C-alpha positions as CSV (number, residue, x, y, z in Angstrom):
1,M,0.0,0.0,0.0
2,T,1.1,3.5,-0.7
3,G,-0.2,7.0,0.0
4,I,1.8,8.4,-3.0
5,E,-0.3,8.0,-6.1
6,G,2.7,9.0,-8.3
7,L,4.5,5.8,-7.3
8,L,2.0,3.7,-9.2
9,K,2.8,2.7,-12.7
10,E,0.0,1.5,-14.9
11,P,-2.7,2.6,-12.3
12,E,-6.1,1.2,-12.7
13,K,-9.5,1.7,-11.0
14,I,-10.6,-1.2,-8.8
15,S,-13.7,-2.1,-6.9
16,P,-13.5,-0.2,-3.6
17,V,-11.5,-1.9,-0.8
18,L,-12.0,-0.8,2.8
19,I,-8.7,-0.2,4.6
20,D,-8.4,0.1,8.4
21,L,-5.5,2.5,9.2
22,P,-3.5,2.1,12.4
23,N,-5.0,5.3,13.8
24,G,-8.5,3.8,13.7
25,V,-9.6,5.6,10.6
26,R,-11.2,3.6,7.8
27,I,-10.6,4.7,4.2
28,M,-11.5,3.3,0.7
29,S,-8.9,2.4,-1.8
30,T,-10.2,2.6,-5.4
31,K,-6.9,2.3,-7.4
32,Q,-4.0,-0.1,-7.7
33,G,-0.9,-0.3,-9.8
34,T,2.6,-1.5,-10.2
35,V,5.5,-0.1,-8.2
36,P,9.0,-0.7,-9.5
37,L,11.7,-1.7,-7.0
38,G,14.6,-1.3,-9.4
39,E,15.3,-2.3,-13.0
40,K,14.2,-5.9,-12.7
41,L,11.9,-6.1,-9.7
42,K,8.4,-4.8,-9.3
43,L,5.4,-5.2,-7.0
44,N,2.0,-5.7,-8.6
45,K,-1.4,-4.9,-7.3
46,V,-0.2,-2.2,-4.9
47,L,-3.1,-0.3,-3.4
48,Y,-3.3,3.5,-3.4
49,V,-4.5,4.5,0.0
50,P,-5.1,8.3,0.3
51,N,-3.6,9.9,3.4
52,L,-1.4,6.8,4.2
53,N,1.7,8.3,5.8
54,S,4.1,5.5,4.9
55,N,4.4,2.7,2.3
56,L,3.6,-0.8,3.6
57,V,4.6,-4.1,2.0
58,S,3.5,-7.6,2.8
59,V,6.7,-9.7,3.1
60,A,4.7,-12.9,2.6
61,R,3.2,-11.6,-0.6
62,M,6.5,-10.2,-1.9
63,T,8.3,-13.5,-1.4
64,K,5.5,-15.3,-3.1
65,D,5.2,-12.9,-6.1
66,L,8.9,-12.6,-6.6
67,H,9.7,-16.3,-5.8
68,C,12.4,-15.2,-3.4
69,T,13.5,-15.3,0.2
70,I,14.2,-12.2,2.3
71,T,16.8,-12.1,5.0
72,F,16.6,-9.2,7.5
73,F,19.6,-7.7,9.3
74,D,19.7,-4.8,11.7
75,D,20.4,-2.2,9.0
76,H,19.4,-3.9,5.7
77,C,17.7,-6.8,4.0
78,I,18.6,-9.1,1.1
79,L,16.2,-10.6,-1.4
80,Q,17.5,-13.8,-3.0
81,D,16.2,-15.9,-5.8
82,R,14.7,-19.1,-4.2
83,P,16.2,-21.8,-6.4
84,S,19.7,-20.3,-7.0
85,R,20.0,-18.2,-3.8
86,N,21.5,-15.4,-6.0
87,P,20.9,-11.9,-4.7
88,I,18.1,-10.1,-6.6
89,G,17.6,-7.0,-4.4
90,L,19.0,-5.1,-1.4
91,G,17.0,-2.8,0.9
């Protein structure tokens, strides 16, 4: 999810999805799109949520969609291709 509509590539209207924000406010998302994470990686079906103050990502969905594993360290994370274990991203 993102509150920055400009991050979405190929935005499209969707049936409204009700989102519960951490502050207790409920808001509708009516758009989704693709968000590039670099030259080769992209997240699909990212919801645009107006007034969301930070970008949120589902680690479970990212590992499934990108067929990767993610290892977290105290100051970074590494995305690796599941079969080859080659690095495909760094955050």
